[in-house]
Every structure is written in structure tokens, then in C-alpha cells.
py3Dmol code that shows the C-alpha trace and the ligand (Angstrom):
import py3Dmol

protein = """\
ATOM      1  CA  UNK A   1      20.051  29.770  -4.656  1.00  0.00           C
ATOM      2  CA  UNK A   2      17.210  27.463  -3.888  1.00  0.00           C
ATOM      3  CA  UNK A   3      16.115  27.437  -7.493  1.00  0.00           C
ATOM      4  CA  UNK A   4      19.389  25.692  -8.346  1.00  0.00           C
ATOM      5  CA  UNK A   5      18.623  22.728  -6.081  1.00  0.00           C
ATOM      6  CA  UNK A   6      17.363  19.488  -7.603  1.00  0.00           C
ATOM      7  CA  UNK A   7      13.639  18.805  -7.046  1.00  0.00           C
ATOM      8  CA  UNK A   8      14.462  16.239  -4.382  1.00  0.00           C
ATOM      9  CA  UNK A   9      16.803  18.539  -2.526  1.00  0.00           C
ATOM     10  CA  UNK A  10      14.200  21.313  -2.739  1.00  0.00           C
ATOM     11  CA  UNK A  11      11.630  18.921  -1.250  1.00  0.00           C
ATOM     12  CA  UNK A  12      13.967  18.008   1.619  1.00  0.00           C
ATOM     13  CA  UNK A  13      14.817  21.643   2.122  1.00  0.00           C
ATOM     14  CA  UNK A  14      11.246  22.931   2.377  1.00  0.00           C
ATOM     15  CA  UNK A  15      10.281  20.048   4.703  1.00  0.00           C
ATOM     16  CA  UNK A  16      13.229  20.940   6.942  1.00  0.00           C
ATOM     17  CA  UNK A  17      12.318  24.642   6.949  1.00  0.00           C
ATOM     18  CA  UNK A  18       8.733  23.851   7.927  1.00  0.00           C
ATOM     19  CA  UNK A  19       9.950  21.631  10.764  1.00  0.00           C
ATOM     20  CA  UNK A  20      12.318  24.331  11.985  1.00  0.00           C
ATOM     21  CA  UNK A  21       9.238  26.559  12.478  1.00  0.00           C
ATOM     22  CA  UNK A  22       8.070  24.152  15.196  1.00  0.00           C
ATOM     23  CA  UNK A  23      11.143  24.870  17.303  1.00  0.00           C
ATOM     24  CA  UNK A  24      10.850  27.519  20.002  1.00  0.00           C
ATOM     25  CA  UNK A  25      13.367  29.134  22.345  1.00  0.00           C
ATOM     26  CA  UNK A  26      14.019  27.091  25.469  1.00  0.00           C
ATOM     27  CA  UNK A  27      13.487  23.736  23.763  1.00  0.00           C
ATOM     28  CA  UNK A  28      15.803  20.778  24.008  1.00  0.00           C
ATOM     29  CA  UNK A  29      15.806  19.406  20.481  1.00  0.00           C
ATOM     30  CA  UNK A  30      17.014  16.065  19.104  1.00  0.00           C
ATOM     31  CA  UNK A  31      18.858  16.668  15.862  1.00  0.00           C
ATOM     32  CA  UNK A  32      18.647  13.854  13.302  1.00  0.00           C
ATOM     33  CA  UNK A  33      21.202  12.620  10.855  1.00  0.00           C
ATOM     34  CA  UNK A  34      21.335  12.569   7.037  1.00  0.00           C
ATOM     35  CA  UNK A  35      20.919  14.964   4.136  1.00  0.00           C
ATOM     36  CA  UNK A  36      17.381  16.091   5.114  1.00  0.00           C
ATOM     37  CA  UNK A  37      18.291  16.581   8.769  1.00  0.00           C
ATOM     38  CA  UNK A  38      21.333  18.575   7.684  1.00  0.00           C
ATOM     39  CA  UNK A  39      19.010  21.162   6.113  1.00  0.00           C
ATOM     40  CA  UNK A  40      17.167  21.367   9.415  1.00  0.00           C
ATOM     41  CA  UNK A  41      20.387  21.991  11.349  1.00  0.00           C
ATOM     42  CA  UNK A  42      21.394  24.711   8.895  1.00  0.00           C
ATOM     43  CA  UNK A  43      17.989  26.381   9.150  1.00  0.00           C
ATOM     44  CA  UNK A  44      18.058  26.223  12.970  1.00  0.00           C
ATOM     45  CA  UNK A  45      21.571  27.703  12.879  1.00  0.00           C
ATOM     46  CA  UNK A  46      20.211  30.552  10.760  1.00  0.00           C
ATOM     47  CA  UNK A  47      17.424  31.149  13.297  1.00  0.00           C
ATOM     48  CA  UNK A  48      19.945  31.076  16.163  1.00  0.00           C
ATOM     49  CA  UNK A  49      22.060  33.733  14.440  1.00  0.00           C
ATOM     50  CA  UNK A  50      19.284  35.911  13.024  1.00  0.00           C
ATOM     51  CA  UNK A  51      16.496  35.652  15.560  1.00  0.00           C
ATOM     52  CA  UNK A  52      18.384  34.807  18.735  1.00  0.00           C
ATOM     53  CA  UNK A  53      16.655  31.437  18.947  1.00  0.00           C
ATOM     54  CA  UNK A  54      17.975  29.775  22.091  1.00  0.00           C
ATOM     55  CA  UNK A  55      17.920  26.004  22.063  1.00  0.00           C
ATOM     56  CA  UNK A  56      19.975  23.083  23.253  1.00  0.00           C
ATOM     57  CA  UNK A  57      20.571  20.437  20.584  1.00  0.00           C
ATOM     58  CA  UNK A  58      21.188  16.742  21.148  1.00  0.00           C
ATOM     59  CA  UNK A  59      22.801  15.372  17.992  1.00  0.00           C
ATOM     60  CA  UNK A  60      22.274  11.765  16.821  1.00  0.00           C
ATOM     61  CA  UNK A  61      25.742  11.331  15.247  1.00  0.00           C
ATOM     62  CA  UNK A  62      29.221  12.796  15.259  1.00  0.00           C
ATOM     63  CA  UNK A  63      28.471  14.307  11.812  1.00  0.00           C
ATOM     64  CA  UNK A  64      25.408  16.142  13.096  1.00  0.00           C
ATOM     65  CA  UNK A  65      27.237  17.262  16.206  1.00  0.00           C
ATOM     66  CA  UNK A  66      29.954  18.811  14.083  1.00  0.00           C
ATOM     67  CA  UNK A  67      27.471  20.560  11.772  1.00  0.00           C
ATOM     68  CA  UNK A  68      25.419  21.865  14.710  1.00  0.00           C
ATOM     69  CA  UNK A  69      28.527  23.355  16.356  1.00  0.00           C
ATOM     70  CA  UNK A  70      29.582  24.965  13.082  1.00  0.00           C
ATOM     71  CA  UNK A  71      26.090  26.464  12.848  1.00  0.00           C
ATOM     72  CA  UNK A  72      26.383  27.948  16.360  1.00  0.00           C
ATOM     73  CA  UNK A  73      23.836  25.665  18.005  1.00  0.00           C
ATOM     74  CA  UNK A  74      24.585  24.742  21.600  1.00  0.00           C
ATOM     75  CA  UNK A  75      25.222  20.995  21.691  1.00  0.00           C
ATOM     76  CA  UNK A  76      24.625  18.902  24.810  1.00  0.00           C
ATOM     77  CA  UNK A  77      24.539  15.133  25.387  1.00  0.00           C
ATOM     78  CA  UNK A  78      21.327  13.192  25.900  1.00  0.00           C
ATOM     79  CA  UNK A  79      22.325  12.557  29.487  1.00  0.00           C
ATOM     80  CA  UNK A  80      22.750  16.286  30.081  1.00  0.00           C
ATOM     81  CA  UNK A  81      19.350  16.951  28.487  1.00  0.00           C
ATOM     82  CA  UNK A  82      17.605  14.117  30.333  1.00  0.00           C
ATOM     83  CA  UNK A  83      14.471  14.442  28.220  1.00  0.00           C
ATOM     84  CA  UNK A  84      13.761  16.252  24.969  1.00  0.00           C
ATOM     85  CA  UNK A  85      10.850  18.412  23.836  1.00  0.00           C
ATOM     86  CA  UNK A  86      11.123  17.470  20.204  1.00  0.00           C
ATOM     87  CA  UNK A  87      13.256  15.383  17.865  1.00  0.00           C
ATOM     88  CA  UNK A  88      13.329  16.123  14.139  1.00  0.00           C
ATOM     89  CA  UNK A  89      14.907  13.577  11.849  1.00  0.00           C
ATOM     90  CA  UNK A  90      14.829  12.158   8.313  1.00  0.00           C
ATOM     91  CA  UNK A  91      13.797   8.665   7.291  1.00  0.00           C
ATOM     92  CA  UNK A  92      14.487   6.202   4.518  1.00  0.00           C
ATOM     93  CA  UNK A  93      10.834   5.093   4.324  1.00  0.00           C
ATOM     94  CA  UNK A  94       7.587   5.919   6.094  1.00  0.00           C
ATOM     95  CA  UNK A  95       4.172   4.257   5.781  1.00  0.00           C
ATOM     96  CA  UNK A  96       0.629   5.453   6.406  1.00  0.00           C
ATOM     97  CA  UNK A  97       0.865   4.736  10.123  1.00  0.00           C
ATOM     98  CA  UNK A  98       4.144   6.719  10.382  1.00  0.00           C
ATOM     99  CA  UNK A  99       6.212   3.597  10.929  1.00  0.00           C
ATOM    100  CA  UNK A 100       9.698   4.053   9.574  1.00  0.00           C
ATOM    101  CA  UNK A 101      12.827   2.480   8.227  1.00  0.00           C
ATOM    102  CA  UNK A 102      15.889   4.411   9.304  1.00  0.00           C
ATOM    103  CA  UNK A 103      19.646   3.827   9.324  1.00  0.00           C
ATOM    104  CA  UNK A 104      20.570   4.408   5.690  1.00  0.00           C
ATOM    105  CA  UNK A 105      23.287   6.660   7.144  1.00  0.00           C
ATOM    106  CA  UNK A 106      24.166   4.127   9.866  1.00  0.00           C
ATOM    107  CA  UNK A 107      22.961   6.375  12.699  1.00  0.00           C
ATOM    108  CA  UNK A 108      19.860   4.364  13.688  1.00  0.00           C
ATOM    109  CA  UNK A 109      21.017   3.469  17.197  1.00  0.00           C
ATOM    110  CA  UNK A 110      21.509   6.981  18.538  1.00  0.00           C
ATOM    111  CA  UNK A 111      18.533   8.126  16.477  1.00  0.00           C
ATOM    112  CA  UNK A 112      16.188   5.605  18.081  1.00  0.00           C
ATOM    113  CA  UNK A 113      17.422   6.353  21.629  1.00  0.00           C
ATOM    114  CA  UNK A 114      17.042  10.114  21.096  1.00  0.00           C
ATOM    115  CA  UNK A 115      13.625   9.870  19.401  1.00  0.00           C
ATOM    116  CA  UNK A 116      12.316   7.624  22.158  1.00  0.00           C
ATOM    117  CA  UNK A 117      13.474  10.104  24.789  1.00  0.00           C
ATOM    118  CA  UNK A 118      11.396  12.910  23.212  1.00  0.00           C
ATOM    119  CA  UNK A 119       7.904  14.225  23.805  1.00  0.00           C
ATOM    120  CA  UNK A 120       7.473  14.287  20.058  1.00  0.00           C
ATOM    121  CA  UNK A 121       9.269  12.917  17.031  1.00  0.00           C
ATOM    122  CA  UNK A 122       8.767  14.672  13.729  1.00  0.00           C
ATOM    123  CA  UNK A 123      10.005  13.138  10.494  1.00  0.00           C
ATOM    124  CA  UNK A 124      10.988  15.304   7.538  1.00  0.00           C
ATOM    125  CA  UNK A 125      11.100  13.680   4.127  1.00  0.00           C
ATOM    126  CA  UNK A 126      10.645  14.199   0.435  1.00  0.00           C
ATOM    127  CA  UNK A 127       7.489  12.617  -1.004  1.00  0.00           C
ATOM    128  CA  UNK A 128       9.467   9.750  -2.546  1.00  0.00           C
ATOM    129  CA  UNK A 129      10.045   8.218   0.879  1.00  0.00           C
ATOM    130  CA  UNK A 130       6.388   7.348   1.339  1.00  0.00           C
ATOM    131  CA  UNK A 131       5.490   3.648   0.838  1.00  0.00           C
ATOM    132  CA  UNK A 132       2.425   1.540   1.263  1.00  0.00           C
ATOM    133  CA  UNK A 133       4.411  -1.285   2.889  1.00  0.00           C
ATOM    134  CA  UNK A 134       7.885  -0.876   4.388  1.00  0.00           C
ATOM    135  CA  UNK A 135      10.740  -2.958   3.045  1.00  0.00           C
ATOM    136  CA  UNK A 136      11.819  -1.801  -0.446  1.00  0.00           C
ATOM    137  CA  UNK A 137      14.646   0.038   1.318  1.00  0.00           C
ATOM    138  CA  UNK A 138      17.021  -2.536   2.831  1.00  0.00           C
ATOM    139  CA  UNK A 139      16.450  -2.764   6.594  1.00  0.00           C
ATOM    140  CA  UNK A 140      19.608  -1.806   8.519  1.00  0.00           C
ATOM    141  CA  UNK A 141      20.400  -3.868  11.623  1.00  0.00           C
ATOM    142  CA  UNK A 142      23.274  -2.788  13.870  1.00  0.00           C
ATOM    143  CA  UNK A 143      25.322  -5.694  15.203  1.00  0.00           C
ATOM    144  CA  UNK A 144      28.442  -5.880  17.349  1.00  0.00           C
ATOM    145  CA  UNK A 145      31.571  -6.852  15.384  1.00  0.00           C
ATOM    146  CA  UNK A 146      32.258  -9.901  17.601  1.00  0.00           C
ATOM    147  CA  UNK A 147      30.857 -12.942  15.817  1.00  0.00           C
ATOM    148  CA  UNK A 148      28.945 -10.878  13.262  1.00  0.00           C
ATOM    149  CA  UNK A 149      28.819 -13.777  10.814  1.00  0.00           C
ATOM    150  CA  UNK A 150      27.100 -15.943  13.427  1.00  0.00           C
ATOM    151  CA  UNK A 151      24.697 -13.124  14.089  1.00  0.00           C
ATOM    152  CA  UNK A 152      23.972 -12.909  10.375  1.00  0.00           C
ATOM    153  CA  UNK A 153      23.204 -16.662  10.277  1.00  0.00           C
ATOM    154  CA  UNK A 154      20.851 -16.258  13.225  1.00  0.00           C
ATOM    155  CA  UNK A 155      19.127 -13.406  11.483  1.00  0.00           C
ATOM    156  CA  UNK A 156      18.710 -15.502   8.305  1.00  0.00           C
ATOM    157  CA  UNK A 157      17.264 -18.375  10.345  1.00  0.00           C
ATOM    158  CA  UNK A 158      14.842 -16.023  12.077  1.00  0.00           C
ATOM    159  CA  UNK A 159      13.705 -14.633   8.694  1.00  0.00           C
ATOM    160  CA  UNK A 160      13.185 -18.208   7.475  1.00  0.00           C
ATOM    161  CA  UNK A 161      10.972 -19.081  10.459  1.00  0.00           C
ATOM    162  CA  UNK A 162       8.942 -15.927   9.729  1.00  0.00           C
ATOM    163  CA  UNK A 163       8.476 -17.036   6.121  1.00  0.00           C
ATOM    164  CA  UNK A 164      10.334 -14.009   4.809  1.00  0.00           C
ATOM    165  CA  UNK A 165      11.671 -15.672   1.696  1.00  0.00           C
ATOM    166  CA  UNK A 166      14.010 -14.636  -1.088  1.00  0.00           C
ATOM    167  CA  UNK A 167      15.984 -12.336   1.116  1.00  0.00           C
ATOM    168  CA  UNK A 168      19.674 -11.610   1.466  1.00  0.00           C
ATOM    169  CA  UNK A 169      21.629 -10.114   4.324  1.00  0.00           C
ATOM    170  CA  UNK A 170      24.723  -8.094   3.440  1.00  0.00           C
ATOM    171  CA  UNK A 171      27.433  -6.522   5.513  1.00  0.00           C
ATOM    172  CA  UNK A 172      27.620  -2.765   4.853  1.00  0.00           C
ATOM    173  CA  UNK A 173      31.021  -1.774   3.602  1.00  0.00           C
ATOM    174  CA  UNK A 174      33.011   1.455   3.635  1.00  0.00           C
ATOM    175  CA  UNK A 175      35.337   0.859   0.722  1.00  0.00           C
ATOM    176  CA  UNK A 176      37.302  -2.339   1.468  1.00  0.00           C
ATOM    177  CA  UNK A 177      36.435  -2.438   5.186  1.00  0.00           C
ATOM    178  CA  UNK A 178      33.174  -2.988   7.058  1.00  0.00           C
ATOM    179  CA  UNK A 179      31.297   0.206   7.901  1.00  0.00           C
ATOM    180  CA  UNK A 180      31.883   1.143  11.530  1.00  0.00           C
ATOM    181  CA  UNK A 181      29.107   3.074  13.290  1.00  0.00           C
ATOM    182  CA  UNK A 182      29.560   5.831  15.848  1.00  0.00           C
ATOM    183  CA  UNK A 183      29.190   3.161  18.500  1.00  0.00           C
ATOM    184  CA  UNK A 184      31.892   0.950  16.928  1.00  0.00           C
ATOM    185  CA  UNK A 185      29.459  -1.593  15.485  1.00  0.00           C
ATOM    186  CA  UNK A 186      28.675  -2.993  12.030  1.00  0.00           C
ATOM    187  CA  UNK A 187      25.543  -2.748   9.922  1.00  0.00           C
ATOM    188  CA  UNK A 188      23.825  -5.720   8.277  1.00  0.00           C
ATOM    189  CA  UNK A 189      21.380  -4.689   5.545  1.00  0.00           C
ATOM    190  CA  UNK A 190      18.365  -6.972   5.176  1.00  0.00           C
ATOM    191  CA  UNK A 191      17.108  -6.986   1.590  1.00  0.00           C
ATOM    192  CA  UNK A 192      13.506  -7.977   2.203  1.00  0.00           C
ATOM    193  CA  UNK A 193      11.556  -6.129  -0.523  1.00  0.00           C
ATOM    194  CA  UNK A 194       8.398  -6.155   1.576  1.00  0.00           C
ATOM    195  CA  UNK A 195       7.942  -6.351   5.384  1.00  0.00           C
ATOM    196  CA  UNK A 196       4.563  -7.981   6.095  1.00  0.00           C
ATOM    197  CA  UNK A 197       4.621  -7.536   9.863  1.00  0.00           C
ATOM    198  CA  UNK A 198       7.065  -4.763  10.806  1.00  0.00           C
ATOM    199  CA  UNK A 199       6.107  -4.782  14.481  1.00  0.00           C
ATOM    200  CA  UNK A 200       6.869  -8.485  14.824  1.00  0.00           C
ATOM    201  CA  UNK A 201      10.072  -8.291  12.819  1.00  0.00           C
ATOM    202  CA  UNK A 202      11.375  -5.444  15.013  1.00  0.00           C
ATOM    203  CA  UNK A 203      10.777  -7.549  18.120  1.00  0.00           C
ATOM    204  CA  UNK A 204      12.309 -10.699  16.680  1.00  0.00           C
ATOM    205  CA  UNK A 205      15.442  -8.956  15.451  1.00  0.00           C
ATOM    206  CA  UNK A 206      16.173  -7.460  18.869  1.00  0.00           C
ATOM    207  CA  UNK A 207      15.999 -10.911  20.502  1.00  0.00           C
ATOM    208  CA  UNK A 208      18.975 -12.193  18.526  1.00  0.00           C
ATOM    209  CA  UNK A 209      22.332 -12.196  20.392  1.00  0.00           C
ATOM    210  CA  UNK A 210      24.704  -9.777  18.724  1.00  0.00           C
ATOM    211  CA  UNK A 211      21.961  -7.468  17.454  1.00  0.00           C
ATOM    212  CA  UNK A 212      22.189  -4.052  19.054  1.00  0.00           C
ATOM    213  CA  UNK A 213      19.195  -2.398  17.355  1.00  0.00           C
ATOM    214  CA  UNK A 214      17.205  -2.506  14.142  1.00  0.00           C
ATOM    215  CA  UNK A 215      16.105   0.332  11.870  1.00  0.00           C
ATOM    216  CA  UNK A 216      12.360  -0.175  12.245  1.00  0.00           C
ATOM    217  CA  UNK A 217      10.832   2.699  14.172  1.00  0.00           C
ATOM    218  CA  UNK A 218       7.378   1.490  15.243  1.00  0.00           C
ATOM    219  CA  UNK A 219       4.968   3.891  17.053  1.00  0.00           C
ATOM    220  CA  UNK A 220       7.749   6.423  17.597  1.00  0.00           C
ATOM    221  CA  UNK A 221       6.996   9.096  15.040  1.00  0.00           C
ATOM    222  CA  UNK A 222       4.173  11.559  15.773  1.00  0.00           C
ATOM    223  CA  UNK A 223       4.167  13.767  12.678  1.00  0.00           C
ATOM    224  CA  UNK A 224       5.531  13.540   9.176  1.00  0.00           C
ATOM    225  CA  UNK A 225       6.390  16.645   7.183  1.00  0.00           C
ATOM    226  CA  UNK A 226       6.410  15.805   3.509  1.00  0.00           C
ATOM    227  CA  UNK A 227       8.199  18.174   1.142  1.00  0.00           C
ATOM    228  CA  UNK A 228       7.550  18.468  -2.622  1.00  0.00           C
ATOM    229  CA  UNK A 229       9.888  19.826  -5.270  1.00  0.00           C
ATOM    230  CA  UNK A 230       7.557  22.744  -6.038  1.00  0.00           C
ATOM    231  CA  UNK A 231       7.716  24.080  -2.489  1.00  0.00           C
ATOM    232  CA  UNK A 232       4.508  22.505  -1.169  1.00  0.00           C
ATOM    233  CA  UNK A 233       4.775  21.011   2.304  1.00  0.00           C
ATOM    234  CA  UNK A 234       2.284  18.724   4.007  1.00  0.00           C
ATOM    235  CA  UNK A 235       2.352  18.588   7.784  1.00  0.00           C
ATOM    236  CA  UNK A 236       0.675  15.270   8.571  1.00  0.00           C
ATOM    237  CA  UNK A 237      -0.575  14.323  12.014  1.00  0.00           C
ATOM    238  CA  UNK A 238      -2.312  10.972  12.543  1.00  0.00           C
ATOM    239  CA  UNK A 239      -4.932  12.603  14.826  1.00  0.00           C
ATOM    240  CA  UNK A 240      -5.240  16.091  13.407  1.00  0.00           C
ATOM    241  CA  UNK A 241      -4.958  15.394   9.678  1.00  0.00           C
ATOM    242  CA  UNK A 242      -2.915  17.308   7.098  1.00  0.00           C
ATOM    243  CA  UNK A 243      -2.049  20.992   6.832  1.00  0.00           C
ATOM    244  CA  UNK A 244      -0.727  22.119   3.459  1.00  0.00           C
ATOM    245  CA  UNK A 245       1.522  25.166   3.003  1.00  0.00           C
ATOM    246  CA  UNK A 246       3.777  26.432   0.244  1.00  0.00           C
ATOM    247  CA  UNK A 247       7.190  27.433   1.625  1.00  0.00           C
ATOM    248  CA  UNK A 248       8.289  29.083  -1.593  1.00  0.00           C
ATOM    249  CA  UNK A 249       5.239  31.257  -2.140  1.00  0.00           C
ATOM    250  CA  UNK A 250       5.009  34.941  -1.215  1.00  0.00           C
ATOM    251  CA  UNK A 251       8.702  35.692  -0.997  1.00  0.00           C
ATOM    252  CA  UNK A 252       9.633  32.337   0.460  1.00  0.00           C
ATOM    253  CA  UNK A 253      12.449  32.044  -2.031  1.00  0.00           C
ATOM    254  CA  UNK A 254      14.013  35.238  -0.651  1.00  0.00           C
ATOM    255  CA  UNK A 255      13.327  34.195   2.927  1.00  0.00           C
ATOM    256  CA  UNK A 256      15.447  31.085   2.590  1.00  0.00           C
ATOM    257  CA  UNK A 257      17.930  32.212  -0.090  1.00  0.00           C
ATOM    258  CA  UNK A 258      20.793  32.727   2.407  1.00  0.00           C
ATOM    259  CA  UNK A 259      20.459  29.168   3.599  1.00  0.00           C
ATOM    260  CA  UNK A 260      20.389  27.735   0.141  1.00  0.00           C
ATOM    261  CA  UNK A 261      23.371  29.702  -1.219  1.00  0.00           C
TER     262      UNK A 261
END
"""
ligand_1 = """\
14
LIG
O 21.119 6.739 9.544
C 20.605 7.678 8.933
C 19.273 8.179 9.147
O 18.336 7.265 9.583
C 18.721 9.132 8.104
O 17.765 9.919 8.775
C 18.048 8.446 6.935
O 18.975 7.560 6.330
C 17.542 9.472 5.897
O 18.614 10.162 5.335
P 18.422 11.209 4.170
O 17.710 12.365 4.736
O 19.848 11.546 3.761
O 17.692 10.495 3.063
"""
view = py3Dmol.view(width=600, height=400)
view.addModel(protein, "pdb")
view.setStyle({"model": 0}, {"cartoon": {"style": "trace"}})
view.addModel(ligand_1, "xyz")
view.setStyle({"model": 1}, {"stick": {}})
view.zoomTo()
view.show()
């Protein structure tokens, strides 16, 4: 039951349920990756089964593709979709301008391509992901395995020239071996603490040979849905402001109990 979830999981869950309400039959929908996006995929699966919701989903990782299929959602590739109506995804951090750090689950490359190919990107997150300035969460940068140590040195030099001091760059591991992304690459995590100029850093990173993509999503996200542990959900839009609802009020617990079991 939903009441057995931790407050953070409840927050993720209600944000995901609110976002699922934005999805309508006929839409081509980008499906994000991570624990929050997994709640979304489950909720959409429930709507497909119970309401006959008819959508085509473009997953952003092999993990999401597998979950979506298990949930009965029709899965197509981005090339088959061509363009998407909406992408819904989680984030590791978001700021007041809806700029993001993503890639904590190593899926940033497909996530950025899919989000950029969408009319709208909606982020779903628990309230703890909101920051004043991005950077407390280590910034993931996807690099090709060939010469990754040289790429790391180039990244460190670029950070020096930008006066980003006191940083470290670490190779993400999966046990004893480097983490390998869905695209066969590695992830370097940049421990920056605070990113003064995220827009500039995103551009500089992608100029470095060996870097495939970085986890800064600048001017990509249109709405953020913030979930709270008590069931409150804020739908924030930079132009239209914030709409507050409570997903667990008036029988909401029953409404979603199947999903949360
Ligand atoms: O690579 C992973 C993605 O960017 C995730 O959306 C992000 O890490 C947030 O994941 P979670 O919802 O599990 O906190």
C-alpha cells in the first residue's frame, strides 16, 4: 500500500501519478529512466490496462524499455516516432529556471536526445531535488572508453581555466569494472559542489574530444512536477506559475493502491 512507502518514495510516486494525467491517447511519449520515472511507467501501464489508454512509448534506457513492455505499453524507437509529444523524466537536481543535472542512473545521453526531440519535457521529482545552484550532485559526463584518462585530463584542464577549483573527476564504477552505459561508454563524475555558470560549462564540456554528452540539461525542461511526502503535488510552469493538488486526498489512496501494492 502507498502508506507503506517512505516519504521520499511517496513524493516520487505522487509526482509521477500527476504527470501520468498529462498523457492522452494517441501521444508519442518519451519515457525517462530512474526510480521516479519507473513509477510513471507503472502508472501509465495501469492506465493502458484499465482505461484503454493508447500511447507509443520511446524509452530512454534498456531498463525502461523492459519495464514498459512488462507494463503492456507499446514501445517504439525514437527513429520510428520521429518526434514526440511529451517526455516525462526524473532529475538529480533542478533549479529555479528548470535547468537540470541528470545522469545519476547513467542514462543521460538517450535522455537528452529524447527530451530534445519532444514538444514538451516534464520533470518529476521529490522536493529534495530542488537547489538554488546546480552542482551539489556530481555532474555526470559520458565519455568514450578510448583514451578516457586523456579525456579526464582535458576536462580537469578545462575546469581549471574556468576557475572551477577544488574539484575532482572520478570514473564511475560498477563493482570492480568501469560502469558501461547503454551506448557502451563510460561516465566521469565531476564533483564540483557548485556550478556558477551551467550554460557555459555545458558548452565547454561538449567541446572536449572524447566527451559524448554531459548531464546538464539547459533550457530543455518546460515543467517541473514536485511531489511531497504528504501527497501534495506542485505543477510548476515557468510562464503559468504553480498549480497545487493533493493526490492522496478524497480517495486518492484507494485510486492508486493497486499501483503501490
Ligand atoms: O540517468 C538517470 C536519470 O537521469 C534519472 O532520471 C535521474 O538520475 C533521477 O533518478 P531518480 O528518479 O532515481 O532519482
